[in-house]
C-alpha positions as CSV (number, residue, x, y, z in Angstrom):
1,G,99.9,172.7,126.3
2,M,98.0,172.7,123.1
3,E,96.4,176.0,123.4
4,S,99.5,177.4,123.1
5,G,99.6,176.7,119.3
6,F,101.4,174.2,117.2
7,G,104.7,174.4,116.6
8,S,105.9,176.3,119.9
9,D,106.6,173.3,121.6
10,F,109.5,172.7,119.3
11,G,112.9,173.9,121.1
12,S,111.8,173.8,124.4
13,G,113.2,170.1,125.1
14,G,110.4,169.4,127.1
15,G,112.6,168.3,129.7
16,G,114.1,165.5,127.4
17,G,117.7,166.4,127.9
18,G,116.7,168.4,124.7
19,K,116.3,165.9,122.2
20,L,113.1,165.7,120.0
21,D,110.1,162.8,120.4
22,P,110.5,161.6,116.4
23,G,106.7,160.5,117.5
24,L,106.1,164.2,118.3
25,I,107.6,165.4,115.1
26,M,105.6,162.8,113.1
27,E,102.1,164.5,114.6
28,Q,103.2,167.4,114.1
29,V,104.0,166.3,110.0
30,K,101.0,164.6,109.9
31,V,98.5,167.5,111.0
32,Q,100.4,170.0,108.7
33,I,99.6,167.3,105.8
34,A,96.4,167.4,106.6
35,V,95.7,171.4,106.7
36,A,97.7,171.6,103.6
37,N,95.2,168.8,102.3
38,A,92.1,170.7,103.3
39,Q,93.4,173.7,101.8
40,E,93.7,171.9,98.8
41,L,90.4,170.1,99.0
42,L,88.7,173.6,99.6
43,Q,90.2,174.9,96.5
44,R,89.1,172.7,94.6
45,M,85.4,172.2,96.1
46,T,85.2,176.2,95.7
47,D,86.2,175.6,92.1
48,K,84.1,172.6,91.1
49,C,80.9,174.2,92.8
50,F,81.3,177.3,91.5
51,R,81.8,175.9,87.7
52,K,79.0,173.8,88.4
53,C,76.8,175.9,90.0
54,I,77.2,179.5,88.0
55,G,76.0,179.8,84.4
56,K,77.2,183.2,83.8
57,P,79.6,185.2,85.9
58,G,77.8,188.7,87.0
59,G,78.5,190.9,89.9
60,A,76.2,188.6,92.3
61,L,75.1,185.2,93.2
62,D,71.3,184.4,93.0
63,N,69.4,182.4,95.1
64,S,69.5,179.3,93.1
65,E,72.8,180.2,92.6
66,Q,74.0,179.8,96.5
67,K,71.6,177.4,96.9
68,C,73.0,174.7,94.6
69,I,76.9,176.3,96.0
70,A,75.5,175.5,99.5
71,M,74.1,172.1,98.6
72,C,77.3,171.1,96.4
73,M,79.7,172.1,99.4
74,D,77.8,169.5,101.9
75,R,77.9,166.9,99.6
76,Y,81.9,167.3,99.3
77,M,82.2,168.3,103.1
78,D,80.2,164.9,103.9
79,S,82.7,162.8,101.8
80,W,85.8,164.3,103.4
81,N,84.4,163.6,106.8
82,T,84.0,160.7,105.8
83,V,87.5,160.3,105.1
84,S,89.0,162.0,107.7
85,R,86.9,160.1,109.9
86,A,88.5,156.8,108.3
87,Y,91.7,158.6,109.0
88,N,91.8,159.8,112.6
89,S,90.4,155.7,113.7
90,R,93.6,154.5,111.5
91,L,95.9,156.6,113.4
92,Q,93.9,155.7,116.6
93,R,94.7,151.8,115.8
94,E,98.5,152.1,115.6
95,R,98.8,154.4,118.4
96,A,97.5,152.0,120.2
97,N,99.2,148.8,118.6
98,M,102.8,151.1,119.3
C-alpha cells in the first residue's frame, strides 16, 4: 500500500514473477523528480523573497518584512500550484490513453 512509504514496494516482486513493472518505476521516478523540483523551488523562493523583502539582515524580522515574505511566498506557491495542477491533469490524460 501507499502508506508503507515510497520505495518499500521495490524488490518485493509483488507476485509478478519478480519482474518490475516499468510503469510503476516511471511513476516513482516522476514522483522523485517532482519532489526534487519542489525542494529546488522552495530554495529559490526563499532566496528570492528574502532578497526582495529584507533590506538589512538583522537578528529578527520586523512586521513588514514578515508580511512581505508571506505575500511573496503566497504568490510563488500560487504559480507552483497552477503548474503542478496542469502537470497532474496531463499525467492523468496520458494514463487514460494507455
